[in-house]
N, C-alpha and C positions, 0 to 999 in steps of 0.2 A: 446502542449495541456495543458489545465488548470486543476487543481485539482478541480473536481466538489464536490458538497455537498455529493453525494453518495460515491464517492471515498474516501473523507476525513473520512466519517463515517466508512467505511470499514477498512481503515488504523487504525483508533483509536480503533475499535473493536478488531482487531488482536493484537495491542499493549497491550490492556487491559487484554488479556488472560495471558500475561506473559510467553508464551510458547517459545518465540524466541527473539533473538536480531533482531531488525528491519533492521539491515544491512545484515542479512542472507537472502538475497533476494529470493533464491530458496525455503527456508523454509516458508517465508512469502507467496509466491505464492502457495505453497502446502496447507497451512492453509486456505488461501483465497478460493482456489478451493474446498476444503472439506466443506466450509461453503457456497458455491454457490455465492461467491463474484466475479463473472466473470468480472465485470467492473474493479476491482482492479487487477486481474490476467492480463488482457489485457493492463491496464495502465502501469504496471511494465514492461511488455514485450516490449511495444512500446515507452515508455517514461521513461527509467531508470534514466536519469539525473533529470527529474522533480520530480520523486519519492524521490530520495535522497535529493534534495533541500527542499522538503516539510518536510521530517522527521528531517532534520537538522535545518531548520529555521522557518517552519510553513508558508512559502511563498507559496501561492496557484496559483501564476501567471505562 
């Protein structure tokens, strides 16, 4: 699955809070859930490798 514009925006919004290390996936999911970023919650659950690839490289494919 590809990182959509919505998912990218949600990842960046969580990152910009400064509340967690983006590799702390469970915390990222909790913060996303609390903000109703359900697309991101499900993306991390279903595509953890694509999530890590995006946060490390910015590659959306």
